[in-house]
N, C-alpha and C positions, 0 to 999 in steps of 0.2 A: 552358589556355594562360596565363591570368593568375593572379590572386591566389587564395588559398584563404582565404575569409573566416572559415571556422570555425577554422582554425589561428590566424588573427590575433586572433579573439575570445578564444581560449585564452591567447594571449600577454598580452592586456590583463587578463584575470582574474588571471593569475599575477602580473602586474606590480603590481596593486593590493595583493595580499596581501604580496608580498615587499618592496615599497617601504615600506609602512606599518611592517613589522617592522624594516626597516633603519633607518628614521628614529628609531624608538624606541630601538634599540640604540646608534646613534651619538649621539643626543641633540642633534641640530642639523638645520637645513634641508639639503636635498640638491640638488646640481647635476643637470641632465638626464643628464649622462654617468654619474653614480653611479646614478641610477635605472635606466638601461638595463643597466648592468653588474650591479647587484645583482639585478635581476629575471631575469638569465640565468645566475646561478651554477649550476653543475652539480648540486649537491645542495641548494641553497637554505639551507644552514646554515653555510656557510664564513664564520664571523664574523670571521676574520682579515682578510678582504677589506674589512671596513668601516673599516679604518684605513689611513692613508697609509704608504708605505714598505714595504708587504708584498712578498713575492716572487711567485712564479708562482701563478696561480689558475686553476681549471678552470671553463670556461664551456660552455653549451649553445646554440650558434647555431641560428637558425631556418631558414637557407637556405645553399646553396652555389652559386656561379656560376663557371664555367670558360670561358676563351677557348680557341680551337682550338690555339694554339701550346703552351700549358701543359697543356691537357686531355689531350693525347696521353700525356704521361708520367704525369699523375695517374691516368688511366683504366688505363694499363698496370699501375700499382701497385695500383689497386683490384681488378683482375682476380685478384690474388694474395691478396686479403684473405679470400676464402672466403665472400662474402656473396651472397645471391640478388637483393637489390635495395638501393638506397640507403636509408639510415635517415631522411634529411631531404630535403625538396624540393631538387632539384638541376637545373641547366640547363647546357648547353654551347652556346657561341656561336661561329660561324665568321666571324671578322672580321680575323684577322691574316694569313692566307695568301693575300691577294689583292694582287697587285702593281699599283700605279698607274702607268699609262703613257699609254695612248691615250684612255681614257674608260671610263665605267661598263660599257656593253654589251660592248665588246671585252675589257676587262680581266677581267670576271667569267667570260666564256666561257673565256678562257685559264686562269684559276685552276681552274675546274671540270674542266678537262682535266688540267692539270699536277698538281693535288693531289687528284685523284679518289680515289686509294687512301686518303689520310688522311681525307678527308671521309666516305668509305664506312665506314671503320673507326670513326670517331667516331659516325656515325649508328647503326651496328649495336650498338656497346657501349651507347649511350644507350637504344636500343630494348630491349636485353636487361635492363638494370638499372634501368629506371623513371626515366630521365633525360629531361627535355625538351630537344629539339634544335632550334636555330635555324640554318637553312641559310645557306650563303654568299650574301651580298647582303641578308640580312635586316636587318643593321645592326651597330653597334658595341655590344659587350656592355653597357657601362655606361649607354648611352642606353636600350637595351631593358629593362634592369633597372629603371631609373627609370620607364619607361612602363608596366611590367607587374607588377613584383614588390616593389619597395621600399615600405615603409610605416613611418609614424612609430613609434618605440619599439622597432623590431625590431633583431635582431643578425644580420648576414650575414658570411660569409667568402667570399673569391673568390681564384682563382689568378691575380690580376693586381693590381699595386700600386695601380691607380686604381679598385679596387672601392670606395674611399672616396667616390666620386662620389655614392653613395646617401645620404650624409649630408645632401644637399639636401632629402631627404624625411624628415629626422629620424631616420634609422637610425644605428646604429653598424655601419658596414660596413668590413671590414678585409681588406687584402691579405695573402695567405699563400702559402706554397709548396704544391706538390701533395701532399706527404706530410701536411701539416696538413689539407688538404681530404679526403684519404683517411680520416683519423681520424674526421672528422665524418660523412662519407658511410657509414662503417662502424658508426656508432652510438656512437662513443666521445666523450669530452669533448674540448674544445679548450683548450689551455693558453696563457695570456698573462701576461706579467709585468705586475702591476697598474700602470697608467700614472699619470704625473703629470697634472695638469689645467692647461691654459692657457686663460684666458678672453680673448676678444677682444670688447670693447664697441664697437659701431658706432653712432655718433651721426650726426645729420644725415640727408641723403638724396642719393642719386646724381642727377646731372642733366647735361645737355649731352653732352659726349663721354666722360664717365667711366662705366665699366661695372663690373659685379661682378668681372670679371677683374682690374681694377685693385686691388681689395681684397686679393686673394691675392698679386698681384705686389708690393704694398707689404708685406704680412706676410712674404713670402719675403725681401725686402730687409732687414727688421728681424731676422728669426730666423736667416737663412742656411739652407743645405741640411741642416744638422744640428741646428738650434735647436729643432726639435720632437721630436727623438728621445726615445722613451720616454714620449711625452705624447699626450693626446687634446685637440684644440682645440675649444672650445665657443664659438660665436658668439651674440651676443645684443644687445639694444638696439633703439631705434627704427629705426636704419638696417637692422638685420637683417630686421625685420618688413616693411619697405617694399620689399624686393627680391623678385623672382620666385623661384619654386621652382627653375627651371633655372639661374638666376643663382647661387643658393645651391649648386647642384650643382657649378658651375664652381669656386667657392671651395673646396669640400670636395675636389674632384678633385685640385687642385694642392697640397693639404695633403701629398700624397706627396712633393712637392718640398722640403719642409722637414723631412722625416724623421718626420713625425707618424704615430702609430699609426692615427689616423683623425680626422675632424672632423665636427661635426654642428651642427644648428640646432634650436631648439624648434618644436613644432607651431604653425602659425599659418594665417591666411587664405590666404596664397599656396599653401600645401600643400593646403588644401581645394579651391582653384580648380583646381590641377593634377590632383589625384585625380579630381575631377568631370569634367574635360575628357578624362581617359583612362579613362572608364567605370568608375570605382571609387567610386561613391557609397556603396556598402556599407561601404567602409573609412572614409569620412568619418563615417558614422553611428556606427560602432563607436569610432572615435578620439574623437569629440566627447563620448562618455560618460565617457572617462577623460582628458580634455584636460589636467587639472591634473597628471597623471602624465607627460605627454609634453612637459613643459618643466620648467625648474628651479623650485624653490620661490621665491616672490616675494622673500623675504629675501636670496636669493643674488644676484639681479641688482640689488637695492637697495644691497648692500654687497659687491660681488664680490671686493674685496681680501681679505676674510676667508675666502673659500671656494676660491680658485684659487691654485695654486702660482706662477703668473705671470699678470700682467694687462697687456694691450695695449689702447690706446684709439685709434680712428681716426675722425676726423670726415669723413664722406662728402661733406659739403657743401664741404669744402676739398680733397678728394683730387683729384689731377691724374692724367690718363691716364699710364700707365707703359709703357716699352718695356724689357724685361729681357733682358740678354745682353751679349755673345755667349758661347757655350760653357758657360754655367751659368744656371739660371733664377732665381738669387737676386741677380744683379747688376742692381739696379733703377735706372732713369734716368727721371725725369719728362720728358714730351715737351718741355717748355720748355728743358730742359738738354741735350737730345740733340745739338744742333748743336755745342756746345762739347765735349761728351764724345767724340763721334765724331772731331772734329778732333784732340783731344788724344791719342787712342789710335790714330789711323790706321786706323779702321774704314772699309771701303769704303762710300762714300755711295750709290752707285747700287744700287738694289734690282732684283734679277733676277726674283724670284718672290714672290707673296703667296699664302698658303695658309690656308684657313678650314676648320675641321672638327675631327676627332678626338673622342675621348670627352669632351674638355674644353669644347668650344664648338661644338656641332652641333645645337642645339635650334632650334625654330621661331623663337623670339625672336632668337637669334643670327643666323640666316639673314636674317630680316626687317630687322634693324637694318643689317647689312652691305649688303643689297640697296638700302636707302634711300640709301646713299652712292653706290653704283654707278649708281642711277637718276639722281641729280643729275648725275653725270659724263656720262651718255648725253644727258640733256636739254640740257646746256650745250655739247655738242659737244667734250668733252675726251677725247682719245685716251689710253688708259692707257699708261704707260711700262714697266710690268712685266707679266710673264705672271701669270695668275691661275687658281687652282684651288680647288674646294670638295669636301668629303666630307660629305654629309648623314649625320646620326647613325643613322637607321634608315629602313627602307622606308616606315614610316608618316610620318616627317618628309619624305622625298623626295616621296612621292605627294602629300602635302598642299601642299608648297611649289610643286610643279608645277601643281597645281590652282589655286593662288592667284596664279600668274604670277610667282613669285619666281625660279624657275629661268630663265624667259624673260628676266627682267631681267638676271640674271647673264650669260646667253648673248649678250646684245646687246653686251657688252664683250669677247666672245671667251673667256669663262671656260670652263675645262675642268671638267666635272662628273665626278668620279671615283665609284667604287663606294661604296655605304654600308658603309664599312669603315675600318680604321685608316690604311692607306696610308702617305703620307710621314711621318706622326707616328712610326712605328716603323721607319722605314728601308725600307719597302716602296714604293719609288719608283724607277722606272727613268728617272732624270733625264738627258736628253740633255746630253752634255758633262761630266758629273760626273767621269768618269774622267781628265779633263785636270788635275784638282785645282787649278783656278785660284782665286785669291782672289776672293770675291764675297760679297754679302749677300742673305739672304732674310728675310722676316718671316712669322710664322705665329701662329695662335691655339692652338697645341698646348701641351703642358705641359713638355716637355723639349727642350733645345737643346744637348745635349752634342756635342762634336766628332764629326763623321762620322755622327751619328744619322740625319738625314733622308735624305741622298743619298750617304753614303759618302765624301764629300770632306772631308778634314780642314781645308781652307781656306775652307769655307763658314761665314760668320758668320751664325748663325741668331738672330733676335731674337723674343721672345715678347711678344705684346700682344693686345688685344681684337679680335674680328672686325671691328668698325667701323673701328678704327685700321688693321688690316691692309688693309682696302679703300682707305682714304684714302692710306696710304703706297704701296701698289701702284700706284694711279692716278697719284700724283705721281712715282713712281720714285725717290724720294730718302728716305734714312733721316732726314735732318735737317728734313723737312717737318713743320710744326706746323699742323694743320688748324684749331686754335683761333684762330690769328693770321695765317697765311699764305694767299696766293691761288695759283691755278693759271691758266695760260694755256690758253684753249681753241683750237680749230683756226683761229679767226679772229683770234687774237692778243689776245683780250679777257681781262682779269683776272677770275677767278671765285673767290669764297670759298664753300666748302662749308658748308651748314647742319649743325647738330648732327644725329646719327642719330636715327631713330625706328623703331619697330616694335612690333607687337602682342605682348604677353606670350604669348598663346595665340591660335590661329586663330579668327576670329569665326564661321566656319562649322563649327567643330569639326574634329577630326582625321578623316582618312579614309584607307583603304588597301584594296586589292583582295586582295592576298596578303601577309600579314605575314612569311611564311617560317618558320612554326613547324611542327614535327613532334612530335606527342604519342607517348610510348613505348607499346609493346605492353602490354596489360593483364597478360599472362603472357608474360614474355620467356624462359622456360626452353627454348623450342625455337629461339631465335634463335642462329644460328651466327656466330662471330667468327673470321675467317680472317686470319692474318698470314703472308705468304710468307717463307720462310727466305732468299730471295734479294733481298728488298726492301731498297732503300737509304733508304727513308723511315720504316719501322717495324721495330722489333726487340723481341721479347719480352724481359722483364727476367730476369736471373739474380740471386739474392740476393747481397748483399755479404757477404764473410766476417766472422764475428764476431771480436772481439778475442781474442787468445790468452792474455790475462792477464799478459803480460810487458811490461817496459819496452820502448819503441821505441828502438832503438839503430842506429847506423850510417846514419842518414838523411842525405840530401844536400839542400842548399839548391837548390830549383828556380828560384825567382825572388824577388828583393827588389824589390817594386813601389814605385815612386816616385810620390808625390803622389796625385791623384784616381784611384781605381780602382773604377769603377762596375760593375754587372752587365753593362753594354754592353762594358766592357773585358775582363771575365772570360769572357763568352759572348755574342758579338755577335749581333745580330738580322739584319735585312736578308736577304741571300741564304741565311743559315744557318737561317732559320726552317723551311725545308723539311726539315731533319733533326731537328726537335724530338722526333720519336718514335723516333729511332734513336740510342741513347746512344753507341755506338762511333763513328759518323760525326760526330756533332756535337761530340764531344770533340776533334776536330781544330781547333776554334776556341778551345780553352781558353787564356785569358790572352794571346791574341795581340795584344790592344790595350793591355795593361799596359806601362808604361815600366820597363825594367830600370834600377835605381838605379846600377848600376856602369858602364853605357855609354850611358845615356840614349836607348836605342833600344827600339822595340817589337818583340816577337817575336824577340828575339835574346838567348839566355842560354847560359851556359857549361855544356857537358856535362863533368862532372868525370871521367867514364870515359875520354874521348878528349882533353880539353883544347880541343876545337873549339867554336865557337858555332853554335847551331842554333835552330830554332823551338821555342817552349816545349812544344807537344804532343809533338814528336819527342823532346826530351830526357826528358820525363816517361815516354814509352813505353819509352825505352832503360833508364831506371832500373827501371821496372816489370818489364821482361823479365829484368833481372839480379837481380830479387828485392830491390831496394834501395828502401826507403821514401823519400819526399821531403816537404819542408816548404815552405810559401809564407809569405813575410813581407810585411806591408802597412802602409800609412800610416793616416791618420784616415778615419773614416766608410767603411771598406772595404765594398764591396758595396752602396753606395747605388743607388737607381734601381729598376728593375723587380723584381718578385717572383720572376722565373724561377729555379726550383730547379736548372736545368741548371748554373748557376754553382756549385752545390754538388755536384751529381752527377758532373760531369765530373772535378773533382779527385779525388773518391773513386774513380771508375772507373780513373783513370790512376795510382793508387798514392800520392796525397798523403795523409798521415796527419794533418797539423795545419796550421792557418792561424793565424799569430801576427801580430797587428796592434796599432796604437795604439788604434783604436776601430772598432766595427762599426755598420753600419746594421742596424736591428732584424730585418727579414725575413731578411736573408742569414745573420745569426748563427743564427737558428732553423733555417734550411734546412741549414746545416752540421751542426747537432746531429742533425737528423732523419736525415741520411744516414750517421751514425756517424763523423763527423769530429770532431776536436778544434778548437773555435773558441776561441782564447785571446787575451788582451790583455796587453801589456807592463805589469808592475807599475810600472816606471819607463820612461816613453816614450823617454828618452835612450838606453836600451839598443838601440833600433832602429839607432843608429849603430855599434854594436859588431859587427853582423852583417857578415861578410866573404864574398866571392864563392865561395871554395873550402871553406866550412865543412862539417864533418860534425857531425851533431846527435844528441845522446843525451838521452832523457828518463830522469832518474835516480830518480824516485819516482812514476811513473805507476801502479805496482802499488798505491799507497795513494790512488788517485783518489777524492776524496770532496767533497761539497758544502762550499763555503766554504774549502777548503784549496788554496792556490796550488800550482802545479807548478814544479819546478826543472828547467831545461833547460841542458844543457852544450853549448856551441858550441866545437868544436875547430877551430882555425885551421890554415892550411897550414904555418905555421912551428912547429906543435906547442903553441903557447900556447892557453889556454882562457879562456872567459868563462862564468860561471854566471849565468843570467838567470832571474828569477822571473816567472812568467806567471800572471795571474789568470784566472778563468773564472766563469761564472754557472750552471753545471750544478747542477740539483737531483737528488735521488735517482732520479726516474723518467727524467730525461734521461741520467743516467749509465747507466741500464739500456739506453737506445737504443745508446749507445756499446759497451757490453758485447755486445749482441746483434748488432751490426753495422749496424743501422739501426732506426728506429722501425717500418718496415714488417715487418721480420723478427719483431718482437714481436707485431704484429697478426696475422700469419699463424700464428704459433705458438699464440696464444690461440684462433684460429678452428679450428685443427686439434687442439686439446687434447681 
């Protein structure tokens, strides 16, 4: 169930050899990020990777992790790869398909009934192909990975953008689409554009109300949602070593919100403590033997400006608790300034809900610190003004906090304990009254707060903060409450000032659990049968995408010109649509229904050039596809930010979209488009975005000469007969062009397997 110590020892032996060789070639000290990257090069001899500014490089990850919503499509693809078993250790975690409504016991029972077909499919595929399977209710993927599989110096990929959470244990853990995961599961290399390096030096020490969450909320405020794009963030300094391992995980987790490839910390005592507490003393013993390889060379941290492309310094002793939002996780407001900010912006002051949990903040320490605030309210007779809910990170966490009385403390305040699953964080929340779309405020310790994400209500103002601040704000019922300075009135009318939160980093009596929820795969899965009903509305076997015909794409119609922020939530919504993640045809009915049409400023309303009428985006796309007419999507900056879900790339491909042309891409989404055989292009001149008109017909004039580093010329023919020739850049290398030619990366894998 847990770690493979022999595999880890091999990783460390390999690391010593390769890092020493790399240091000699480079002729300078190395960062931790470079050490892990260089030790995981696919062939170990790619010297070009030792310099900055290189293009794509092939790597050999140690692990793959998949959550149930994305695992469906990943495993459906893997079934076509022609392999008998996965090539690297792989796990599937059932955490997304559980709706939060009434409480853990009831909600889990409903999920096991409603999603039985999907869970059975994932279980059987895992059993057949040597994949570890974590049952519904076992916990959230990233918390389970931290507790069981993550290890310092390793490299992991996962089909969820918050795979980066494992950086809290010193890994380079990177979110990818399912097609990338299939590559690695099939024994192939994994390709990554060599990243820039951002160093974050943490001085001082956290105290009082300030938590690790505030570090990443501050970094997000500094870098914005795209400031980390194409970079790996490496945290270091006395402030870094003073934090808990799970606190580090929280910081790395939300690195996805700044667009970073991943984030990590050097191996230290907090990691030793956590590994020991989770029964991995063997990992500590192995890591201690190579400890100097599991952090940067001393010269790097002594003179970081010489070794990082960008350097940020944060004094934790001066850092104030932050409340970020609404509608974006990078709008940071220190708690002392929230009263003025809320008033100036007209944000609803009354808080309706406080939510703690998700993969970001569901550790024992998180729950203990939040409970310490709840306990004070109970002892002082303070009645909470907002509703309150928690999602423990794993069954091990839930069992242990129940044993230690933490759940009982929460329940004294009327807290609703949801299943050990993602729940409201990903829109899996049946919130009473959300359909009324009333303007309101909620606070949570999650990672994302995009419009409609938690409850489907576009008028819910969601604010991100630490678990302890969530507790204090929910109890007060006011967004402008500052627990550092303000008091609350108890039921007797007495003023009470809350003391700063406290909580054990790790349980004093150790972790405990009766049934963690793990299912080991069959030793020989050849006899395991996988059944997918042809009439299922949840699962659908995949048919290969058509290869490129070698000709220029001509006569294409503009499907949508998306205006402003267009995340993967806008392109392929979660929430109720999660149930169709294994059925490409059905889930394609949500394609781009959240994107704003630049021509009428409406969502899910685009012009059908065949009829002149306005209709839903998927309906118009299907009309073009039925008529044999290709279509093109136009987008703004950081297109496809957010979740790693490859459905946001597969749906356009399935519905006849040939190209996505934007001002800039989020990293994972650009790769996902390439993997599915789509053209992911960027404007050579961003101002050309304004030239695109609603009735445009689009012709690619030199696609037949598609080559690395060569821009493409695209002709936009307007309704009045005039034309604009627009130059589009791309980042395709030769192998990625091969994916386009073959129709998808999976087509190439299958062809090689059958050769």
